[in-house]
C-alpha positions in Angstrom: 0.0 0.0 0.0 1.2 3.5 -0.7 3.6 5.0 -3.1 7.4 4.5 -3.0 9.3 7.6 -2.0 12.3 9.0 -3.9 14.9 9.8 -1.3 18.0 12.0 -1.8 21.0 11.2 0.5 23.5 13.7 -0.9 22.9 17.4 0.0 22.4 19.7 -3.0 22.2 16.7 -5.3 18.6 15.4 -4.9 16.7 17.5 -7.4 14.3 14.7 -8.3 13.8 13.5 -4.7 10.6 13.8 -2.8 12.6 13.9 0.5 16.2 14.9 0.9 18.8 15.3 3.7 20.3 18.7 4.2 23.8 19.7 4.9 25.4 19.0 7.4 24.2 15.4 7.3 25.1 14.7 11.0 22.4 17.1 12.2 19.7 14.8 10.6 17.6 17.6 9.1 15.4 16.5 6.2 13.1 18.3 3.8 10.0 17.2 2.0 10.1 18.7 -1.4 6.7 19.5 -3.0 6.9 21.0 -6.4 3.3 21.0 -7.6 1.6 23.5 -7.7 4.3 26.0 -8.5 5.9 27.6 -6.5 7.1 24.6 -4.6 7.3 24.3 -0.8 9.7 22.7 1.5 8.7 21.1 4.8 11.6 20.8 7.3 11.9 18.2 10.1 13.7 15.3 11.6 13.1 11.6 12.3 12.2 10.7 15.9 12.5 7.0 15.2 12.1 4.7 12.2 9.1 5.7 10.0 8.4 8.7 12.2 9.2 12.1 10.6 8.4 15.2 12.8 7.7 18.2 10.5 8.3 21.6 12.0 7.9 24.2 9.3 6.8 24.9 5.8 8.5 27.4 3.5 8.1 28.6 -0.1 11.0 27.4 -2.2 11.8 30.1 -4.7 9.3 32.9 -5.1 6.4 34.6 -3.3 2.9 33.2 -3.8 -0.3 35.2 -3.1 -1.9 32.0 -1.7 0.6 32.2 1.2 1.4 35.9 1.7 3.1 35.4 5.1 5.7 32.9 3.7 9.0 34.2 2.6 10.8 32.3 -0.2 13.9 30.3 0.8 16.1 31.0 -2.2 18.7 28.3 -3.1 19.9 25.6 -0.7 22.9 27.7 0.5 20.9 30.9 1.3 20.7 32.4 4.7 17.0 31.6 4.7 17.7 27.9 4.4 20.3 28.1 7.2 17.7 29.9 9.4 15.1 27.2 8.6 17.6 24.5 9.7 18.5 26.3 12.9 14.8 26.7 13.6 14.3 22.9 13.3 17.2 22.3 15.8 15.8 24.8 18.3 12.2 23.4 18.0 13.5 19.8 18.5 15.4 20.8 21.6 12.3 22.7 23.0 9.9 19.8 22.4 12.1 16.7 22.7 15.0 17.6 24.9 15.2 14.1 26.2 15.3 12.5 22.8 17.9 12.7 20.1 16.7 12.7 16.4 18.0 10.0 14.1 20.9 11.4 12.2 22.9 10.5 9.1 22.1 9.3 5.6 21.3 5.6 6.3 17.8 5.6 4.8 17.3 2.0 6.0 17.6 3.2 9.6 14.9 5.8 8.9 12.3 4.1 6.7 11.1 0.5 6.7 10.0 0.2 3.1 8.8 1.7 -0.1 11.7 4.1 -0.9 14.5 4.3 -3.5 17.6 6.4 -3.4 18.0 9.0 -6.2 
């Protein structure tokens, strides 16, 4: 049941992935990459345990959209906005789950049980 996920495990190199890890890999921050409808959005979060992704924030990817007037675009993957989004994920995790470390690294088999492929 369900669709197979395309997963990117190399930061800045997962253009066709639905979900990709961000740099630095050892912080364990992932983004869900929705491209349709344009402009795309990014949803940032971390894995609490296998098959459990905790999403913290949604951002517009590249340009403003009148449907979401309060969302600022991120720019490219190396922009300050992307860095701030990642810092926000780390801070929210600590505030909500101080007793629990997120799963980190790029071993997708440790994060997802099934129905994924690496792109």
